[in-house]
N, C-alpha and C positions, 0 to 999 in steps of 0.2 A: 504495500500497500504505501510504500514510499520513493516510488518512481516519480523522477523529474519531470518536469513540465517544459516546455519550449520558453516559456516566460514564469519564473519564478513567481511564488503568491509573496507579497510584501505586507510582512505582519509585525504590528505593535504591540508589545505588551504589556500591562500595566503593573505596578508595582515592583519595587528594586530589592526588596527584603525579605518578602512573603518566600516560602519552602518552596511553594506550588510555582510562583514567578521565575525563581532561579531555574527549578527542573526544565522550566517550559522554554527559558533561553538556551538552555543547555541543549535539549534536542531539536531546538530549532535552528541552532546552529550547526547541527550535523545533520539537518534534515534536506535534501536536494529540491524537495518540492517548496522549499520557504527562502526567504531573505529575509533576513530581521533587518528593520527600519530602524527600532527605537525600543527602548523600555523605558517606561515612565513610573515615576514614585505614586505611590497612593493617594499623596495631595496634586491636585492640580498646579501644572507648570514644573513638576520635578521632573526633569527630564535628563537621563544620564549619557544621552547619545549627542544629540546635535538640537541646537537652538530652534534652528529652522523647521523642524517635521512639521510643528502645527501650522505654519504656516505654508506649509507645500502643501499637506495634505495628500502625499504622495505615496498611497497606502489601501492594501484591499482589505484586510481583516484588522480589527481590534480583539484582543482576547483578554480577559478581566478576570484576577482572581484576588479581590482584594477588600475593600470594607465599601461601606456607603458612600464615603467622598471619593473613592478612587472609581467607582461605579459613574460616579456623576461627571466624571473626568471623562471616562471611556464612551458614555454615551455623546458628550460634545465632541469628541475627537471622531467618531462614526457619523454624526449627523455632518460635520464639516466635510469630512474627506468621501462622504457618500459611498461609504464602504460598509461589509458586514460586522454584527460585531456578535462574539461568544460570551455570553455572561457566566461565570461561575460562582461567583461571591453569592452566601447564603445569607437568610436572615436580613433582607432588605425590608425598606420600609414599603408601605402601600404606594407613597408618594413616586418612589423609585420605581416600581413595579409598574406605575401608571405613566411613566416617561419612558419604561421601555417599549410597553405594549405602543405609544405613541409613536417613537421611532421606526415599529416594525412595520408601521403602515408605507414607509416610504424606503426602508432597509431590510435586507433579510437580517433577522436578530433571531439567535438562540439562547433560552434561560437553561441554562444545563448546571442544577446543583449536583450532581455525579456525573462524572463523563466517562464513567465505567459503563460498557455494555451489558456485561453480565448484568449490574443493576437495573437497567432499563427491560432487560427481559424477566427479570423479576417481578416488576412493575405491572407487566404484561400477565405475568401469571398469575400474580395473586388477584388482578381485578376479575381473570376468567374463573377464576375461584371462586370468589366472594360472590358473582355474579349465578354460582350455582345452589352454594351450600349456606349463604349467609342466616337464612330461617332457621338453621339446625345447630349451625355451630356458635361460637364464641370466637373473637378475632382480637388478637393483640400483637401489636408490633414492638420487638426489642430492639435496640439500636444499642452498639456499642464503640467507643473511641476513646482517644488518651486524653490522659486527664488535663491536656492545653486547650483543648477543643471548647470554645466559646458557649457557640447555641447548641441549645437543648430542648428539643429534639432536634436531631439533624436536617438539614435539607432532602436528604433522601427518605426519611422516616417521614417526613411531612406529605411528601409525593406519594409514597405508598397510601398514606391513610387516604388523598385526594382519590388513588384510584379506588379504594373500596369504599368511598361515598359514592363515586361515580356508579359504582357496580349495583350497591345495594340502595341507592338513594337517600340514605341517612349518614349523618357525620358520625365518625368513628369517636366515640366517649373520648376526652384525655385522658382519663385514667388507664385507658389501653394502649396507652403509647409509651413505652419505659425507656430512659436514658440511662446509660451506664456510663460513667466517667474514668477511666482507670488504665494504669501502666502505659505503654506506648501501643496500645491498638489503632492500627490506621483505620478499619472502617469494618464494621458488622454489622447486618442485618437482617433480622429474621422475623417470620411472620408465622403464627400458629393460627390454626383453624382448631378448637375443642369442641367436643361433646362428650354425652356420658359414653365411656369406654372406647373411644380412640380419639388421636391427634395427628392434622396434618402439620408437619415441617415445612416452610420455605425458608432457605438462607441463602446469603451471600457475605462471602466474606473476602477484603481486599488483602494481598500477601505482599503487595509491593507498590509502594506510594507513585513511584513512576508510573504505573498504569494510567494516573489520572491526566497526569501531563501529556501522556502519546495519547490519549482519547482525545483529550480538548484540539490536540494537532490536526487530529483525523475529522473530527469534526468543524474546524475552522475552516479545512480545505473544502470538504464537503459544502459548507454554508457559502462560499464564495461563487458556486456556480448556481445558488438558487434565487429565484424573482425575490422581491419583497414580500416580507409576511415573518409572522411570530412562529417559531420552528422549536423542536423539542427533541430531545435525544431519541425517543421512540419514532421519530420522523424518519430521522438518520437509520434507524434499525432495518424498520419496514422497507425504505429504499434500498438499503444494502441486499435484504432479503430477495427484493425483487429485480435485484443487477440493475436499477436503475442511475444510469451514468448521465441522465440529459439535463439540460439548462432548464427545468419545468418551470 
């Protein structure tokens, strides 16, 4: 999936100190599909590459894994450059999410709290199962992360809860979503369907943090070929399953 194109995708990465941003930069530097144009700090204007980047607006996609301020900056960069935007930042305010939806009216935008294909497939499976058994099974989500993760529940757990709500038509009670912060766990999500006499378990475990950076680059490359709209990683998975490589 890392075959070069005739014209490399020009990418800007927001965040200079974040763990994900550092891995994104390292992989983008060695991925022939991409040309790394700049890396911006989470605060507007903190540019580690070139003072001319924002003025030139000569790039194809912005990848953002920062915080509220960083995502605001990423939105402005993408709007001014008329380019695609991948947002992996979690726990964004309603105002920022609304701004992201607004940007998607004229730009290809993806909100991806988890850039793992396996996590996306877990969402699909859980939604399908919930649709079939919700009236007979109790549903719980358990998510585990390292002690430094600030948001709880995780963005992926919230996505799973939304998938269950779509399937059942009823919000999953908050006391059915359980967060554990311990040690150096990268990321684990488990959904259980329990009824008298039996339990169904569906789980996803990340064993290498690089997975998220590599996934984000694949999503960014795919998104640059889309028309304006708001996309999810599920759209990518479904397109990949149908071998869709067109500029739909």
